[in-house]
N, C-alpha and C positions, 0 to 999 in steps of 0.2 A: 202306310198306316191306315187303320181302321178308324172312322170317325166316330168321335163320342167316347173314345176309351181314355184311361189314364194311363200314362207311361211311368213305369218303375222298373229298377234295376232288379234282376234276380240275383239275391245274393244267398251264400249258404253259409252254415255255421261250422267252424272249425273243429277239430277235435276238441278244444275246449269250450264249445257252444259259443263261441264269439263271431260277430259278423264279420265277413270278410267280402272283398271284392270279389265279383263273379263273372258271369257272362255279360255282353254289351246288351244295354237298354233294350228291353223289349216290352210289347203293351201287355198290361195285365188289367183286366175289367174287375174293378172290385165290386162287391156285392152292393155299394152303396153308389156306384156310378151311374150317371145319368145315360143311359143306353138302351137300346131296343132289346128287351129281355124276354126270354120264354116266360110266360104266366103260368102256363099247366105242365104236368107231367114231370116235375122235379121231384127227385127221388132223395137225394143227400141235399139237406139244406145248409149244411156247414160249409164253412170257408177253410180253403188250405192254406197252410202258414206261409209267411213270407220268406222263411228259412227252416232246412232241415232240423228236426230236433233228434238229439241221441236218445237211444234207449236207455231207460235208467237202469243202473248197475244192478240194483235188486231187482228187475224183473228177469235177471238169468238165474235166480235161485228159484227153486220150488215154491210153489203156492200153496195155501191153505185149501184153495178152492180148483183142485186140478182138473182139467179136463180129460178125455179119455181117446188113446190112439187105437184105432181098429185098421185091421187089413183087410181090406176088399177086394176078393179076387173076380175076375169077369173075364169073358171070352172076347176076343176080337179076331181081326185077320190080319196076316202078313202085310207090311205097309206098301210094299213096290207092288204087290198083285190084289191091293184090297178088293178093287170092284169085281173080280172073279171069285173071290172067296173061295179061293182053293186051299188055301193054308190057315187052318185055325191055330190062334196063339193064346195061351192062357196067362193072362197078366194080373197085376195087382196094382192097387193105390193104398197109400197110407191116408187114412181119414182122421181129422180131428172132429170130437163132437164135444162142445162146451160143457163146462160144470153145469149139472142139473138138466142136461138134455132130456127134452120130453117130446113124445109122440104128439102130445096137444099142442105144440107151440110150431111155429113154421119158423124155418130159418133161413136167410141169405147163405149163398154157397160162393166161396173164394177158391178158385182153382189157381194152384199155384205150381209152375213147371220150373223144373231143374235146368241148369246150364250144362256145358260139355264135361264130360269125363265125371260124370255124376248118374245119380238114379232118383228115385221117387223115395229113398230114405234120407236123402241129402239134407232137406230142411227141418223135418220133423222127427227124423230117427224111425224107431219101431216101437211097439207096443212093449217090447222086453227093455229097450234101450233108447229112450225118448232124447231128442236133441235140446238143445238149448232153447231153439226158437220156440219150442213147445211151452217153454215156462214164461216165455214172452207173451204168447198168447192167453196163457190162464192169468198171469198179473194183470195185463192189460184189460181183460175181461171182468175179473173181479174187481178193478178199481173204476170200473165203469169208463174206461177211456177207449175201449173197443167194443163194437156191438157183438153180443153172443152171435156166432156163426158157425157153420161148418166148414173147414178147410181141407181141401183135397190136394194131396201130393202124388200126381201120377208121373209117367214116364213116357217120352218118345222113343225109347229104346226099343228095338224090333225084335230081331231073332238071337240078339246077343246084349247081354248087360255091358258090354264094352263099345257098344254101339256109338254113345255121345262122345267117346274120345277120338272118332274119325270125324274130323271137321267137315268134309266134303259130303260124307253120308249123313252126318247129323243135319245140314243145311236141307237135304232132300227129307229127311223123315219129318222135320219140323214143318216143312211145307205140304206134307201129305197128312199131317196128324189129326187135321179138322175131322175127316172122316171117322176114325175111330172116335174122337171127343164127342160128337154128335151123335153118333149112331149106337156108341157100345158103352163108353165110360159114363157120360151124363144119365143115360136111362139106367145104368147100374146103381149109380149114386143115388139119383133123387127117386127111384122106384124103391130104395131101401129106407131111407132116411126121410124125415118130414121136412119138407121145403115147400117154396111156394109153387112148384108145379103141381096142379091138380090130378094130372097124368103124366107119363112119359111119351105120349104121342107129339108128332112133330108140332101139333097146335098147341097141346099143353105147355111145352117146352118153351116155345115161341111167345106165348102169353106171358111168361113168367122172366122174361128176359133180364127185367129191372133188379132182379134179385141175384142176379150172376155177374161175377167178375172173373177176369185172367190175368194172371201177374207172371213175370219171370224176368230173370237177370240173365245177361250174356247170351248165350243160345236160348235160354227161356226166354228171353226177350224177343229174339226172333220168332220164337214159337208164339209170342203173344201176339207180333205184328200180324203174323198169318192167320190167327185167330180172328183178329179183328177184319183181315181181308176176307174171310170165307164163312165167318160165323157170327156178323151183326145181328141176325135174325135170332140170336139165342144168348147174347151176352149184351149189356149195357156199359160195363166198366172194364177198362184195359190199363194196366199198370207196366208198361214195359221199362227196363233201366239196363243202359250199358250194353245196348246190343241193337244196331240200326238193320233197317230192311233195304233201304233205297235211300237216294239223295233227290229223288223226284217228288214234291210236294204235289204236282198234278195228278201224279200217279196213285197217290195215296187218297187224294180227293176223289178220285174216279171209284174206288173201291166203295165208296160210301154212295155215289149216284147209282152206281151199277147195281147195288143192293136194293136201292128203293128207298134207302133211308135219308133222313136230313140232320142238320147239325144239332138238332136238340133231342137226338135219339141215342146219344153215347157220351162218354167222358173220358178222355186219355190223362192220366198222371204219369209223367215221367219224371226219371232221376238219373243222375249219372256223378261223377267225380272228377274233378279237375287234373287228376294224376293217374285216372284210367286210361289205358291205351285205346280203350273205344270210345272215349270222349269226344274228340272232335268230330266223327263221322257221326255218332248219335246227335250231336248238339246239330249238325247241319241239317240232318234230316228234321228234327223239330222246327228249325227256323225255316224251313221250305215250307213246311206244312203250314205254318203259322202265315205265311207269305202269299199262300194261294188266295187270290183275291175275290173268288166267289161266296166267301162266307161259310165255307164248308167248314173249316177249322178257325175257331174263334177262341182267342188266347183269353185265359180268365181264370181266376183263383176259386171259383165256384160255379155250381152248375146251372145258376140261373142266368149267369152273364154269358157262358161260353162252355167250351167241351175240351181245351186242351191247356195243360199246366205243366210246367218244366221247373225243377229244382237241382240245385247243383251243390255238392259237398265238395268244398275247398279242401285240397290234399285228398280228397278219395281215390283209391286204388282199385282194381278189378280185384275184388276179394268178396268172400263170403261174410265177412264183418259189415262192409258196406251195402251189400244185397240186404241183409237182415235190415239195416238201418231205414232203407228206401221202401220196404215192404211195410215196416213199422208205420211209417209216416202215412201211406196209404191207408193202412188199416185204421190209424186214428181218425181218418176222415169219412171214409166210406160208410154209407147208409146212416150217417150221424144227422142228428136234429139240431 
């Protein structure tokens, strides 16, 4: 246990949004706790909730203030031979631009990766056929509950749209994806739209890392952990859910130290459900990370006090319904003051 922290039980809300018992007691550093806190460099000053909240039913309906979906096409290279750059691939990402998008405004960017047996259209749909989560973004932003931001849905599918349906192949592709992400996708997105990146050079993208997040569920969560491993220079926020990478907390800590970063350079908001087949292994990884004794991971519900937080949905299964709920909870918090 870390000295000076308060101990709370992580609980989740049921389908009826009632508190239910959840994981064993873990340490939560609250914003008002007497602890050693970071004083500078805080980007999100809001506090995460003690329980997951459900998406309001009316948020799934079309908003009076709709954002815009755009198909952005870009070139990259075949994943397995990426470094040789011998095979060019033409890919697309689905991009959400908030209502009232203006080139005069700088926007944070939320990269959202799909899971297995899926593609770049899974969460937001297409311009001609938007998915329900697009309405959630529209309504959350219109109500002021979500910050206006650009949301990008890419794909780790490689030479076939069926790649994500092959588990062992998907594991390899998510591990390789950081090359395409940093070298091709981010420059294509942030060279086209108005973001905090002054330019798309390596220096420009690293300087704007505070305004970039990566999230995913299931295999998308594995991609999120891999992004944490390889791309800490480019991202501040990570939101994995129901998909673990390892059971070794020290291994996760080494990713931070090897990259030259420290505990105050990032924040991880994780979520899963008690009836999710991935729950046990995912929970074990979070607990292993929180148990690392060198302070690399500090469990807290706010960015001032720490960099790791985990919420659990009682009865939550491995499904798109709960994936959206977890993303929604993260979006309610990120970049808020």
